[in-house]
SEPASE-440176 format. One record per atom (N, C-alpha, C, CB): atom name; x, y, z; residue in one letter. Coordinates in Angstrom, 1 decimal. Last residue first. Glycine has a CB too. Layout:
BEGIN
<'CA', <X, Y, Z>, 'A'>;
...
// end
This chain:
BEGIN
<'N', <-8.2, -15.3, -6.9>, 'D'>;
<'CA', <-8.4, -16.5, -6.4>, 'D'>;
<'C', <-8.6, -17.7, -7.0>, 'D'>;
<'CB', <-9.2, -16.4, -5.7>, 'D'>;
<'N', <-5.6, -12.9, -7.4>, 'T'>;
<'CA', <-6.8, -13.7, -8.0>, 'T'>;
<'C', <-7.1, -15.0, -7.0>, 'T'>;
<'CB', <-6.4, -14.3, -9.7>, 'T'>;
<'N', <-4.8, -10.2, -5.0>, 'P'>;
<'CA', <-4.6, -11.6, -5.6>, 'P'>;
<'C', <-5.8, -12.3, -6.0>, 'P'>;
<'CB', <-3.9, -12.5, -4.7>, 'P'>;
<'N', <-5.1, -6.9, -5.5>, 'L'>;
<'CA', <-5.3, -8.0, -4.9>, 'L'>;
<'C', <-5.1, -9.3, -5.4>, 'L'>;
<'CB', <-6.4, -7.9, -4.7>, 'L'>;
<'N', <-3.9, -4.7, -6.9>, 'F'>;
<'CA', <-3.1, -5.6, -6.2>, 'F'>;
<'C', <-3.4, -6.7, -5.6>, 'F'>;
<'CB', <-2.6, -5.0, -5.4>, 'F'>;
<'N', <-5.8, -3.7, -8.5>, 'G'>;
<'CA', <-4.9, -4.6, -9.1>, 'G'>;
<'C', <-4.1, -5.2, -8.4>, 'G'>;
<'CB', <-4.2, -4.1, -9.9>, 'G'>;
<'N', <-7.4, -2.5, -6.6>, 'E'>;
<'CA', <-7.9, -3.6, -7.2>, 'E'>;
<'C', <-7.0, -4.6, -7.9>, 'E'>;
<'CB', <-8.8, -3.2, -8.0>, 'E'>;
<'N', <-5.7, -0.4, -6.3>, 'L'>;
<'CA', <-5.8, -1.2, -5.1>, 'L'>;
<'C', <-6.1, -2.6, -5.7>, 'L'>;
<'CB', <-7.0, -0.7, -4.0>, 'L'>;
<'N', <-6.1, 1.1, -8.9>, 'D'>;
<'CA', <-4.6, 0.6, -8.5>, 'D'>;
<'C', <-4.9, -0.5, -7.4>, 'D'>;
<'CB', <-3.5, 1.9, -7.8>, 'D'>;
<'N', <-8.9, 1.8, -8.6>, 'D'>;
<'CA', <-8.3, 1.0, -9.5>, 'D'>;
<'C', <-7.0, 0.2, -9.4>, 'D'>;
<'CB', <-8.3, 1.6, -10.5>, 'D'>;
<'N', <-8.4, 3.5, -6.2>, 'L'>;
<'CA', <-9.4, 2.0, -6.0>, 'L'>;
<'C', <-8.9, 1.1, -7.1>, 'L'>;
<'CB', <-11.3, 2.1, -6.2>, 'L'>;
<'N', <-7.0, 5.5, -7.6>, 'R'>;
<'CA', <-6.5, 4.6, -6.4>, 'R'>;
<'C', <-7.0, 3.5, -6.2>, 'R'>;
<'CB', <-6.5, 5.1, -5.3>, 'R'>;
<'N', <-8.8, 6.5, -9.3>, 'R'>;
<'CA', <-7.8, 5.8, -9.6>, 'R'>;
<'C', <-7.0, 5.1, -8.7>, 'R'>;
<'CB', <-7.1, 6.5, -10.2>, 'R'>;
<'N', <-10.6, 7.7, -7.1>, 'L'>;
<'CA', <-11.2, 6.4, -8.2>, 'L'>;
<'C', <-10.0, 5.7, -8.5>, 'L'>;
<'CB', <-11.9, 6.9, -9.7>, 'L'>;
<'N', <-8.9, 9.4, -5.9>, 'D'>;
<'CA', <-9.4, 8.3, -5.1>, 'D'>;
<'C', <-10.1, 7.0, -5.9>, 'D'>;
<'CB', <-10.4, 8.9, -4.2>, 'D'>;
<'N', <-8.7, 10.9, -7.9>, 'D'>;
<'CA', <-7.5, 10.5, -7.4>, 'D'>;
<'C', <-8.0, 9.3, -6.7>, 'D'>;
<'CB', <-6.7, 11.5, -6.6>, 'D'>;
<'N', <-11.3, 12.0, -8.7>, 'V'>;
<'CA', <-10.7, 11.4, -9.4>, 'V'>;
<'C', <-9.4, 10.5, -8.9>, 'V'>;
<'CB', <-10.5, 12.4, -10.3>, 'V'>;
<'N', <-13.2, 13.5, -7.0>, 'H'>;
<'CA', <-12.4, 12.1, -6.4>, 'H'>;
<'C', <-11.7, 11.5, -7.2>, 'H'>;
<'CB', <-13.3, 11.1, -6.0>, 'H'>;
<'N', <-14.3, 15.7, -8.2>, 'A'>;
<'CA', <-13.6, 15.7, -6.9>, 'A'>;
<'C', <-12.7, 14.6, -6.4>, 'A'>;
<'CB', <-14.4, 15.8, -6.0>, 'A'>;
<'N', <-15.4, 14.3, -10.0>, 'S'>;
<'CA', <-14.1, 15.2, -10.5>, 'S'>;
<'C', <-13.4, 15.2, -9.3>, 'S'>;
<'CB', <-14.4, 16.7, -11.2>, 'S'>;
<'N', <-17.9, 12.9, -9.2>, 'P'>;
<'CA', <-16.7, 12.4, -9.6>, 'P'>;
<'C', <-15.2, 12.8, -9.9>, 'P'>;
<'CB', <-17.0, 12.1, -10.5>, 'P'>;
<'N', <-19.7, 14.0, -6.8>, 'S'>;
<'CA', <-18.7, 15.0, -7.8>, 'S'>;
<'C', <-17.5, 13.8, -8.0>, 'S'>;
<'CB', <-18.0, 16.7, -6.9>, 'S'>;
<'N', <-20.8, 12.0, -5.6>, 'V'>;
<'CA', <-21.6, 13.3, -5.6>, 'V'>;
<'C', <-20.8, 14.3, -6.7>, 'V'>;
<'CB', <-21.6, 14.0, -4.1>, 'V'>;
<'N', <-21.3, 8.4, -6.5>, 'P'>;
<'CA', <-20.4, 9.8, -6.4>, 'P'>;
<'C', <-21.1, 11.2, -6.6>, 'P'>;
<'CB', <-19.3, 9.7, -7.5>, 'P'>;
<'N', <-22.6, 6.3, -4.2>, 'P'>;
<'CA', <-22.9, 7.2, -5.5>, 'P'>;
<'C', <-21.9, 8.7, -5.5>, 'P'>;
<'CB', <-24.8, 7.7, -5.5>, 'P'>;
<'N', <-20.9, 3.7, -2.8>, 'I'>;
<'CA', <-21.5, 5.1, -2.8>, 'I'>;
<'C', <-21.4, 6.1, -4.1>, 'I'>;
<'CB', <-20.8, 5.8, -1.6>, 'I'>;
<'N', <-19.8, 1.3, -3.8>, 'S'>;
<'CA', <-21.1, 1.5, -3.7>, 'S'>;
<'C', <-21.8, 2.8, -3.4>, 'S'>;
<'CB', <-21.4, 0.8, -3.0>, 'S'>;
<'N', <-17.0, 1.6, -3.6>, 'R'>;
<'CA', <-17.6, 1.7, -5.0>, 'R'>;
<'C', <-19.2, 1.7, -4.8>, 'R'>;
<'CB', <-17.2, 0.5, -5.9>, 'R'>;
<'N', <-16.8, 1.3, -0.8>, 'A'>;
<'CA', <-16.3, 2.8, -1.5>, 'A'>;
<'C', <-17.1, 2.7, -2.8>, 'A'>;
<'CB', <-14.5, 3.0, -2.0>, 'A'>;
<'N', <-17.4, -1.2, -0.7>, 'E'>;
<'CA', <-18.4, -0.3, 0.0>, 'E'>;
<'C', <-18.0, 0.9, -0.6>, 'E'>;
<'CB', <-18.4, -0.2, 1.7>, 'E'>;
<'N', <-15.2, -2.6, -2.3>, 'A'>;
<'CA', <-16.7, -2.8, -2.5>, 'A'>;
<'C', <-17.6, -1.8, -1.9>, 'A'>;
<'CB', <-17.1, -3.9, -2.0>, 'A'>;
<'N', <-13.1, -1.8, -0.7>, 'I'>;
<'CA', <-13.1, -1.4, -1.9>, 'I'>;
<'C', <-14.8, -1.5, -2.5>, 'I'>;
<'CB', <-12.0, -2.2, -2.7>, 'I'>;
<'N', <-13.9, -3.1, 1.7>, 'F'>;
<'CA', <-13.5, -1.7, 1.7>, 'F'>;
<'C', <-13.6, -1.1, 0.3>, 'F'>;
<'CB', <-12.1, -1.6, 2.4>, 'F'>;
<'N', <-13.6, -5.8, 0.8>, 'D'>;
<'CA', <-14.9, -5.3, 1.3>, 'D'>;
<'C', <-14.9, -4.0, 1.2>, 'D'>;
<'CB', <-15.3, -5.8, 2.7>, 'D'>;
<'N', <-10.9, -6.3, -0.2>, 'R'>;
<'CA', <-12.0, -6.2, -1.2>, 'R'>;
<'C', <-13.2, -5.6, -0.6>, 'R'>;
<'CB', <-12.3, -7.5, -1.6>, 'R'>;
<'N', <-9.6, -5.8, 2.3>, 'A'>;
<'CA', <-9.4, -4.8, 1.1>, 'A'>;
<'C', <-10.7, -4.9, 0.2>, 'A'>;
<'CB', <-7.9, -5.1, 0.2>, 'A'>;
<'N', <-10.4, -8.0, 3.6>, 'S'>;
<'CA', <-10.9, -6.6, 4.1>, 'S'>;
<'C', <-10.9, -5.6, 3.0>, 'S'>;
<'CB', <-9.9, -6.1, 5.3>, 'S'>;
<'N', <-9.1, -9.8, 2.2>, 'A'>;
<'CA', <-10.8, -9.9, 2.3>, 'A'>;
<'C', <-11.1, -8.6, 2.7>, 'A'>;
<'CB', <-11.4, -10.9, 3.5>, 'A'>;
<'N', <-6.4, -9.4, 2.4>, 'W'>;
<'CA', <-7.0, -9.2, 1.1>, 'W'>;
<'C', <-8.6, -9.4, 1.1>, 'W'>;
<'CB', <-6.3, -10.3, 0.3>, 'W'>;
<'N', <-4.3, -7.8, 3.9>, 'E'>;
<'CA', <-5.7, -8.2, 4.4>, 'E'>;
<'C', <-6.5, -8.1, 3.4>, 'E'>;
<'CB', <-6.2, -7.4, 5.5>, 'E'>;
<'N', <-1.6, -6.8, 3.5>, 'E'>;
<'CA', <-1.9, -7.9, 2.9>, 'E'>;
<'C', <-3.1, -8.6, 3.6>, 'E'>;
<'CB', <-0.8, -8.6, 2.7>, 'E'>;
<'N', <-1.1, -4.0, 4.1>, 'M'>;
<'CA', <-1.1, -5.0, 5.2>, 'M'>;
<'C', <-1.2, -6.5, 5.0>, 'M'>;
<'CB', <-2.0, -4.8, 6.1>, 'M'>;
<'N', <-1.7, -2.8, 2.0>, 'H'>;
<'CA', <-0.3, -2.6, 2.5>, 'H'>;
<'C', <-0.1, -4.1, 3.5>, 'H'>;
<'CB', <-0.1, -1.0, 3.5>, 'H'>;
<'N', <-4.5, -3.3, 1.9>, 'V'>;
<'CA', <-3.8, -3.9, 0.8>, 'V'>;
<'C', <-2.1, -3.9, 1.3>, 'V'>;
<'CB', <-4.1, -3.0, -0.6>, 'V'>;
<'N', <-5.2, -1.6, 4.3>, 'A'>;
<'CA', <-5.6, -3.1, 4.1>, 'A'>;
<'C', <-4.6, -3.9, 2.9>, 'A'>;
<'CB', <-7.2, -3.1, 3.6>, 'A'>;
<'N', <-4.8, 0.7, 3.3>, 'A'>;
<'CA', <-3.8, 0.3, 4.6>, 'A'>;
<'C', <-4.0, -1.0, 4.6>, 'A'>;
<'CB', <-4.1, 0.9, 6.2>, 'A'>;
<'N', <-6.5, 1.0, 1.3>, 'D'>;
<'CA', <-5.2, 1.3, 0.9>, 'D'>;
<'C', <-4.2, 0.5, 2.1>, 'D'>;
<'CB', <-4.9, 3.1, 0.9>, 'D'>;
<'N', <-9.0, 0.8, 2.6>, 'A'>;
<'CA', <-8.6, -0.2, 1.8>, 'A'>;
<'C', <-7.2, -0.1, 1.4>, 'A'>;
<'CB', <-9.4, -0.2, 0.8>, 'A'>;
<'N', <-8.7, 3.1, 4.0>, 'R'>;
<'CA', <-8.8, 1.9, 4.6>, 'R'>;
<'C', <-8.4, 1.2, 3.7>, 'R'>;
<'CB', <-10.0, 1.5, 5.0>, 'R'>;
<'N', <-8.8, 5.0, 1.9>, 'L'>;
<'CA', <-7.7, 5.2, 2.5>, 'L'>;
<'C', <-7.7, 3.8, 3.7>, 'L'>;
<'CB', <-7.6, 6.8, 3.2>, 'L'>;
<'N', <-11.6, 4.3, 1.1>, 'V'>;
<'CA', <-10.3, 4.4, 0.0>, 'V'>;
<'C', <-9.1, 4.3, 0.8>, 'V'>;
<'CB', <-10.3, 6.0, -0.8>, 'V'>;
<'N', <-13.0, 5.0, 3.3>, 'L'>;
<'CA', <-13.0, 4.0, 2.8>, 'L'>;
<'C', <-11.7, 3.6, 1.7>, 'L'>;
<'CB', <-14.3, 4.0, 2.4>, 'L'>;
<'N', <-12.5, 7.7, 3.4>, 'A'>;
<'CA', <-11.9, 7.1, 4.8>, 'A'>;
<'C', <-11.9, 5.6, 4.1>, 'A'>;
<'CB', <-12.9, 7.3, 6.4>, 'A'>;
<'N', <-13.9, 8.6, 1.0>, 'T'>;
<'CA', <-12.3, 8.7, 1.2>, 'T'>;
<'C', <-11.6, 7.9, 2.2>, 'T'>;
<'CB', <-11.9, 10.0, 1.6>, 'T'>;
<'N', <-16.4, 7.9, 1.9>, 'F'>;
<'CA', <-15.9, 7.4, 0.5>, 'F'>;
<'C', <-14.3, 7.6, 0.7>, 'F'>;
<'CB', <-16.6, 8.4, -0.9>, 'F'>;
<'N', <-16.8, 9.8, 3.8>, 'R'>;
<'CA', <-16.7, 8.2, 3.9>, 'R'>;
<'C', <-16.1, 7.5, 2.7>, 'R'>;
<'CB', <-18.2, 7.5, 4.2>, 'R'>;
<'N', <-16.8, 11.9, 2.5>, 'E'>;
<'CA', <-15.7, 11.7, 3.8>, 'E'>;
<'C', <-15.7, 10.3, 3.9>, 'E'>;
<'CB', <-15.9, 12.4, 5.3>, 'E'>;
<'N', <-18.8, 12.1, 0.8>, 'S'>;
<'CA', <-17.6, 12.2, 0.5>, 'S'>;
<'C', <-16.4, 11.8, 1.2>, 'S'>;
<'CB', <-17.4, 13.2, 0.2>, 'S'>;
<'N', <-21.0, 11.6, 2.5>, 'S'>;
<'CA', <-20.6, 10.3, 1.7>, 'S'>;
<'C', <-19.4, 10.8, 0.9>, 'S'>;
<'CB', <-21.9, 9.7, 0.5>, 'S'>;
<'N', <-20.0, 12.8, 5.8>, 'T'>;
<'CA', <-20.8, 12.9, 4.5>, 'T'>;
<'C', <-20.3, 11.8, 3.5>, 'T'>;
<'CB', <-20.6, 14.4, 3.7>, 'T'>;
<'N', <-20.5, 11.2, 8.6>, 'L'>;
<'CA', <-19.6, 11.7, 7.7>, 'L'>;
<'C', <-20.5, 11.7, 6.7>, 'L'>;
<'CB', <-18.3, 11.0, 7.5>, 'L'>;
<'N', <-21.4, 11.7, 12.3>, 'P'>;
<'CA', <-21.7, 11.6, 10.8>, 'P'>;
<'C', <-20.7, 11.8, 9.8>, 'P'>;
<'CB', <-22.6, 12.4, 10.5>, 'P'>;
<'N', <-20.4, 9.5, 14.8>, 'D'>;
<'CA', <-20.3, 11.0, 14.0>, 'D'>;
<'C', <-20.5, 10.9, 12.4>, 'D'>;
<'CB', <-18.7, 11.7, 14.2>, 'D'>;
<'N', <-20.1, 7.1, 15.7>, 'D'>;
<'CA', <-21.6, 7.7, 15.7>, 'D'>;
<'C', <-21.4, 9.1, 14.9>, 'D'>;
<'CB', <-22.2, 8.1, 17.4>, 'D'>;
<'N', <-17.8, 5.2, 14.0>, 'S'>;
<'CA', <-18.1, 6.2, 15.1>, 'S'>;
<'C', <-19.5, 6.6, 14.8>, 'S'>;
<'CB', <-17.2, 7.3, 15.2>, 'S'>;
<'N', <-16.5, 3.5, 12.2>, 'A'>;
<'CA', <-17.5, 2.8, 13.1>, 'A'>;
<'C', <-18.3, 4.0, 14.1>, 'A'>;
<'CB', <-16.5, 1.7, 14.2>, 'A'>;
<'N', <-14.7, 5.3, 10.9>, 'L'>;
<'CA', <-15.9, 4.7, 10.2>, 'L'>;
<'C', <-16.9, 3.9, 11.2>, 'L'>;
<'CB', <-15.4, 3.7, 9.2>, 'L'>;
<'N', <-13.1, 5.9, 13.2>, 'L'>;
<'CA', <-13.8, 7.0, 12.3>, 'L'>;
<'C', <-15.0, 6.3, 11.6>, 'L'>;
<'CB', <-12.8, 7.6, 11.2>, 'L'>;
<'N', <-11.8, 3.4, 13.7>, 'R'>;
<'CA', <-12.7, 4.1, 14.7>, 'R'>;
<'C', <-13.7, 5.3, 13.9>, 'R'>;
<'CB', <-11.7, 4.9, 16.0>, 'R'>;
<'N', <-10.7, 2.9, 11.4>, 'D'>;
<'CA', <-11.7, 1.9, 11.8>, 'D'>;
<'C', <-12.6, 2.7, 12.7>, 'D'>;
<'CB', <-11.0, 0.5, 12.5>, 'D'>;
<'N', <-8.9, 4.8, 11.1>, 'L'>;
<'CA', <-10.1, 4.8, 9.9>, 'L'>;
<'C', <-10.9, 3.9, 10.6>, 'L'>;
<'CB', <-9.7, 4.2, 8.2>, 'L'>;
<'N', <-7.2, 4.2, 13.4>, 'V'>;
<'CA', <-7.8, 5.7, 13.3>, 'V'>;
<'C', <-9.1, 5.3, 12.2>, 'V'>;
<'CB', <-6.5, 7.1, 12.5>, 'V'>;
<'N', <-6.3, 1.4, 12.4>, 'R'>;
<'CA', <-7.0, 1.9, 13.7>, 'R'>;
<'C', <-7.9, 3.1, 13.8>, 'R'>;
<'CB', <-6.0, 2.2, 14.5>, 'R'>;
<'N', <-5.2, 2.1, 10.1>, 'A'>;
<'CA', <-6.3, 1.3, 10.1>, 'A'>;
<'C', <-7.0, 1.5, 11.3>, 'A'>;
<'CB', <-6.0, -0.2, 9.9>, 'A'>;
<'N', <-2.8, 3.7, 11.3>, 'A'>;
<'CA', <-3.9, 4.4, 10.4>, 'A'>;
<'C', <-5.0, 3.6, 10.1>, 'A'>;
<'CB', <-3.3, 4.9, 9.0>, 'A'>;
<'N', <-1.6, 1.7, 12.5>, 'A'>;
<'CA', <-1.9, 2.8, 13.2>, 'A'>;
<'C', <-2.9, 3.5, 12.1>, 'A'>;
<'CB', <-0.6, 3.8, 13.7>, 'A'>;
<'N', <-0.8, 0.2, 10.4>, 'Q'>;
<'CA', <-1.7, -0.4, 11.2>, 'Q'>;
<'C', <-2.0, 0.7, 12.1>, 'Q'>;
<'CB', <-1.2, -1.7, 11.9>, 'Q'>;
<'N', <0.6, 1.6, 8.6>, 'H'>;
<'CA', <-0.5, 1.2, 8.1>, 'H'>;
<'C', <-1.3, 0.8, 9.2>, 'H'>;
<'CB', <-0.3, 0.3, 7.0>, 'H'>;
<'N', <2.5, 4.2, 8.9>, 'D'>;
<'CA', <2.3, 3.1, 9.7>, 'D'>;
<'C', <0.6, 2.7, 9.4>, 'D'>;
<'CB', <2.7, 3.4, 11.4>, 'D'>;
<'N', <2.7, 6.2, 7.3>, 'G'>;
<'CA', <3.6, 5.3, 6.9>, 'G'>;
<'C', <3.5, 4.1, 7.9>, 'G'>;
<'CB', <4.9, 6.0, 6.9>, 'G'>;
<'N', <1.6, 8.2, 9.8>, 'K'>;
<'CA', <1.9, 8.3, 8.5>, 'K'>;
<'C', <3.0, 7.2, 8.2>, 'K'>;
<'CB', <2.3, 9.7, 8.2>, 'K'>;
<'N', <0.6, 8.2, 12.2>, 'S'>;
<'CA', <0.1, 6.9, 11.5>, 'S'>;
<'C', <0.7, 7.1, 10.2>, 'S'>;
<'CB', <-1.7, 6.7, 11.4>, 'S'>;
<'N', <1.4, 10.7, 13.6>, 'D'>;
<'CA', <1.6, 9.5, 14.2>, 'D'>;
<'C', <1.5, 8.4, 13.3>, 'D'>;
<'CB', <0.7, 9.5, 15.3>, 'D'>;
<'N', <0.7, 12.8, 11.7>, 'G'>;
<'CA', <2.1, 12.3, 11.8>, 'G'>;
<'C', <2.1, 10.9, 12.4>, 'G'>;
<'CB', <3.0, 13.2, 12.8>, 'G'>;
<'N', <-2.8, 12.3, 10.6>, 'G'>;
<'CA', <-1.8, 12.8, 11.5>, 'G'>;
<'C', <-0.4, 12.4, 11.2>, 'G'>;
<'CB', <-2.2, 12.4, 13.0>, 'G'>;
<'N', <-5.4, 11.5, 10.5>, 'L'>;
<'CA', <-4.3, 10.5, 10.4>, 'L'>;
<'C', <-3.1, 11.0, 11.2>, 'L'>;
<'CB', <-3.8, 10.3, 8.9>, 'L'>;
<'N', <-6.7, 13.7, 10.7>, 'L'>;
<'CA', <-7.2, 12.7, 11.5>, 'L'>;
<'C', <-5.9, 11.7, 11.6>, 'L'>;
<'CB', <-8.5, 12.1, 11.0>, 'L'>;
<'N', <-5.9, 15.4, 8.5>, 'A'>;
<'CA', <-5.4, 15.7, 9.9>, 'A'>;
<'C', <-5.5, 14.6, 11.2>, 'A'>;
<'CB', <-6.2, 16.8, 10.2>, 'A'>;
<'N', <-6.9, 14.1, 6.6>, 'A'>;
<'CA', <-5.5, 14.0, 6.6>, 'A'>;
<'C', <-5.0, 14.3, 8.1>, 'A'>;
<'CB', <-4.9, 15.0, 5.6>, 'A'>;
<'N', <-9.4, 14.9, 6.9>, 'M'>;
<'CA', <-9.2, 13.5, 6.9>, 'M'>;
<'C', <-7.7, 13.2, 7.3>, 'M'>;
<'CB', <-9.5, 12.9, 5.4>, 'M'>;
// end
């Protein structure tokens, strides 16, 4: 996953969002673990770009994926909690 984002999008949230959007919309099958990680990364990019509605959608979709191995995604799960804390309340 990190290799997909590469150096070109590191720190460039718009570039990362474009890459992740293509990945998530592609016909290439992703494992549930890969999709979960991609959604967390995409939610992170959305928060950085203050795309609050999109961030909420990506977080909700990530949370809807049943964890195959929660211990393998501890950091991603923590990141989701952190991202939710950045969302403005309506």
